[in-house]
C-alpha positions as CSV (number, residue, x, y, z in Angstrom):
1,M,263.8,195.5,109.9
2,Q,262.2,192.7,111.9
3,F,263.1,193.3,115.7
4,G,261.6,189.2,117.1
5,P,259.7,186.5,116.0
6,G,256.5,187.4,114.0
7,F,254.0,185.7,113.1
8,T,254.8,182.1,112.2
9,A,257.7,181.7,115.3
10,T,254.9,182.6,117.6
11,F,252.0,180.7,116.4
12,L,254.5,177.6,116.5
13,Y,255.4,178.0,120.0
14,Y,252.1,178.9,120.8
15,F,250.6,175.9,118.8
16,A,253.4,173.6,120.2
17,S,252.5,174.4,123.7
18,T,249.1,174.2,123.9
19,A,248.4,171.3,121.5
20,L,250.9,169.1,124.4
21,V,248.8,170.5,126.9
22,F,245.4,169.8,125.7
23,T,246.3,166.4,124.9
24,L,247.9,165.1,128.0
25,V,245.3,166.8,130.3
26,T,241.9,165.3,127.7
27,A,244.3,161.7,127.8
28,L,244.5,162.3,131.6
29,S,241.0,163.4,132.1
30,L,239.7,160.5,130.5
31,D,242.1,157.6,131.6
32,T,242.5,156.9,128.0
33,A,245.4,156.5,125.7
34,I,247.0,159.7,123.9
35,A,246.0,158.6,120.3
36,G,242.8,159.4,119.4
37,V,240.5,161.8,121.1
38,P,243.0,163.2,122.9
39,Q,245.3,164.4,120.0
40,Q,242.1,165.8,118.3
41,V,241.4,168.4,121.2
42,G,244.9,168.9,121.5
43,L,244.5,169.4,117.5
44,M,242.1,171.8,117.9
45,G,243.4,173.4,121.3
46,G,246.8,173.8,119.8
47,L,245.4,175.9,116.6
48,L,243.2,178.3,118.6
49,G,246.1,178.7,121.1
50,G,248.5,179.1,118.3
51,L,246.1,182.0,116.5
52,I,245.4,183.9,119.5
53,G,248.7,183.6,121.0
54,A,250.5,184.6,118.0
55,Y,248.0,187.6,117.2
56,F,248.7,189.4,120.4
57,N,252.4,188.1,121.2
58,R,254.0,188.4,117.9
59,S,256.6,190.6,117.5
60,V,255.6,193.9,115.5
61,S,257.3,197.5,114.4
62,V,255.2,200.5,113.0
63,E,257.2,203.8,111.5
64,L,255.7,207.4,113.0
65,P,256.3,211.0,111.4
66,F,257.1,213.8,114.3
67,K,258.9,216.8,113.8
68,S,260.6,217.7,116.4
69,K,262.4,214.3,118.5
70,K,262.3,216.4,122.5
71,T,258.5,216.9,121.5
72,F,257.8,212.7,120.5
73,W,260.4,212.1,123.6
74,K,258.2,214.3,125.9
75,Q,254.9,212.8,124.2
76,L,256.0,208.9,124.4
77,D,257.1,208.7,127.7
78,P,254.4,209.2,129.9
79,I,252.6,206.5,127.8
80,L,255.3,204.3,128.0
81,S,255.3,205.6,131.6
82,D,252.3,204.6,132.5
83,L,252.1,201.0,130.6
84,G,254.7,200.0,133.1
85,Y,257.6,200.7,130.7
86,R,260.6,202.2,132.5
87,L,264.2,203.2,130.3
88,R,266.6,200.7,130.3
89,E,269.6,202.3,132.3
90,D,272.1,199.7,130.5
91,A,271.2,200.3,126.6
92,P,273.1,202.8,124.0
93,E,271.4,206.0,123.5
94,T,273.2,207.0,120.0
95,E,274.5,204.9,117.3
96,G,275.8,206.5,114.5
97,S,273.2,209.3,113.4
98,E,270.5,207.1,115.3
99,E,269.4,207.6,118.0
100,I,268.3,204.2,119.9
101,R,266.0,203.7,123.5
102,V,265.0,200.2,124.9
103,Y,262.4,200.2,127.5
104,E,261.1,197.2,129.9
105,R,259.0,196.4,132.8
106,E,260.2,195.7,136.0
107,G,259.9,192.2,137.8
108,L,257.7,189.4,137.1
109,Q,256.1,191.8,133.8
110,K,259.2,192.1,132.3
111,A,259.3,188.5,131.5
112,L,255.9,188.4,130.2
113,S,255.1,192.3,127.9
114,G,258.4,192.1,126.6
115,K,260.6,195.1,126.0
116,I,260.0,198.3,123.7
117,Y,262.7,199.4,121.8
118,V,262.4,202.6,119.7
119,Q,264.7,203.8,117.1
120,L,264.8,207.9,115.6
121,E,266.5,208.2,112.7
122,K,265.8,211.9,110.6
123,D,262.5,212.6,110.3
124,T,260.5,209.0,112.0
125,A,260.2,206.7,115.0
126,T,260.3,202.8,114.3
127,L,258.4,201.7,117.3
128,A,259.1,197.6,117.9
129,G,258.0,195.3,120.2
130,R,254.6,192.9,121.0
131,A,252.1,194.2,118.6
132,V,249.3,194.6,121.7
133,Q,252.0,196.9,123.5
134,V,252.6,198.6,120.2
135,K,248.8,199.0,118.7
136,A,248.0,200.4,122.5
137,I,251.5,203.2,122.3
138,R,250.1,203.7,118.7
139,K,246.7,204.5,119.6
140,R,247.3,206.7,122.8
141,L,250.0,208.7,120.3
142,D,247.3,209.5,117.5
């Protein structure tokens, strides 16, 4: 199940925005038309920005086995708290036999880091969010 934009959509977003900025800054710096060197610099900057942005900010999900829901929550909640995430109060707690929690940061960090989704089923937990955050959480859980 995909929880957000994957590699391709994230790459295109960062590629387009970075390429535009690089092209305009280069054209203004060289006091020249956009065609030619500024376009080439924009293309190279866009490729680099797209790859870096997609690597860190794409949405990923991982499945983790657990034995006890209570133990899993006791282990996960402090990790998320240390990373600055708080449980969203308005998110539904249960949906059928599944337990779902949504965590997010406060203030400006909320807009820049995205949400962490945790879905508990019978004996597996699915964590979803931005790749860099999910990787940090998984590392601390192991």
